[in-house]
N, C-alpha and C positions, 0 to 999 in steps of 0.2 A: 025021257023026262024026267027021269031016275035021275041021267050024268047031267042034265041041267046044273039041276039040286047042288049035288054033290060037286060041280066045277064053281057056280056061283058062292056057295056056300064058303069053299075050299078058297076063292082069290078074297072074300072079303076075312077071313081068319087071317090070312096070310097079310097082308093089309093091318090089320086091328095091331096083330102083334108085331109088328117094324115098328107102328107109329106108339107102340108103350116102348119097346126094344131103343126106341129115339129118346122120347120122353123120360126115360131111366137114364139112358147114358148120360142125358143132355145134363143132369146134377141138379135139375128143378125142386127135387124133393132132400136136397142134402142140407142138413141142418146147420152144416158149416157157411154157408154162403149170406146166414143172417149178419145184417152189417154192424159193426160195433159201434157202441154211441155212447156219448154221456153228456147229459142235462142239468147241467148246473143250476144250484138258486142263486136268484140273484145277488152279484157283489163277489162273485165265485168262478172260475174257470178251472175246466180241467185238462190240462198239461198233458198229463199220457196216464197212462192206468195199461194196468194186467191184470192175471188171473191166472196164477199157473194150476198141475195137477190134483198138488195136496187140498185146493180153497183158498191159498194166502194169497192176498190182494193186495196190489202196492197202487198208491194215485199220488203222481203231482198234481200238489194243486196252488193255483195260487188266490190270492183274496183282493178285495178294495173294500174292504168295510169300515174307509178313514180311520184305520188304526192299526197298532202291532197286535196282534189276537197273539195267546197261546194253548195251542192244542193240549187241552187236556186227556179226550178220552178220543175213540176212532170205533164205529161199529158199519160191520157188512150185512146186510140182510136181503132174503129174498122178497120177507113180502114187511111193511111198517106195522107196529103194532097196532092192533085194532080199538083201543080204546085212548089215543094219542099219535099220530100222524109222526110225529118228530120223536120216536121213540122208535127202534127197531123191534124186531117180535123176540126174532132170536137175538144170541152172538153180542150181546152185550162185554166190550171192552172198555171200564171206567168209563161209561157214560151214565151220568145221572140221572137218577129215576126219580121217580114221584116224590121219593122220600128225601133226595137230596145226598142221599149216600151213595157211593159208587158202588158199580156195581160190575163183576166180571163172569162172562159165561166160554167155558169154563175155568173157573177162580185161577188169578193169575198167569192167563195166557196170554205171550204174544202182543202184550202193550207196545204204543209206540205214541210219544208224545213228538212236539216238533213247534217250532214258531214260525208263522207266517207274517214275515214285514207288509206293513202295505204300500202296496203298489210295485215296488220292486221286489220283492221276496215271493218263495215260494217252502211250501212244504212236503213232505215227502213221506207218506201214511202209507200204517203197513194193518193188515187186520186179515182175519178168517174170517170167509162170507159162508152165511150158515144159513141152510136149509129151512122152509117150513116148518120139519119136520124136528127143530133142534139142533140137527149136526151139523158138521163142516161137510160145506156142498164139495164135494172128490170130484171129478167127474173126468174124463176119456178127452185125453187130445181132440183138439176140434169142437169141442160143446160148447155150449153156450150159455154164460151164466147173466140173469135179469134179475136185476135187483136195486135199491138202495145202499146208500153210504152216508152214513150219519157219522158229525163231530160235535164232538163238546168243549169249549171252548171259553177262555176267558180274554177279556179285552183288557191294554195296558194302564194299571192306572186303576184300576177296579175289582182286583185279587177274588173278593167275594162275588162277586156278576157270572155267572155261570150262564152262559146261552146253548142251548143245545137245537142243532138244528140237520135235518134231511138234506146234507150238502148237495147230493145228486142222484140222478136215477141213470143209473149204468145197462149196458150191455154188453159182455166182453168174452173174446171165446178162452176157451183154457188152451195154455203153451206148456 
């Protein structure tokens, strides 16, 4: 009786151990298998994008807003602002706030301006991506960043007309 008990539970233990081993070695629980994606706002296209282990993000962005736009600020944040979805929670880089004054977090760091010409052009924008705690979101190789990219821009012919938009939601792997 006790021998049957030991053998049946022993066999069950071996089968369960083998199943756990197969699942763990197949990479099902590996965070690096999360697919990268970029979901742009209407009139924008994510041509290419990436983030490095220091938290520096680069995105090649095309637009079809109907005119030439001059990008005056870019930000990358894990969360949108709780009071205005078109403002980043942290990591403002020359993104206009409620007062219209340009903000930078930390002051004077890693700014990038670019002109994106309607229909046949693109802009390459750089910014550090920030975590919800306000720190630059630096991660090891293979981990994923999920967050939002914001731009502030003027339209040609309307220099005082600033538009602030959450231009894309992204999931990127650290490379």
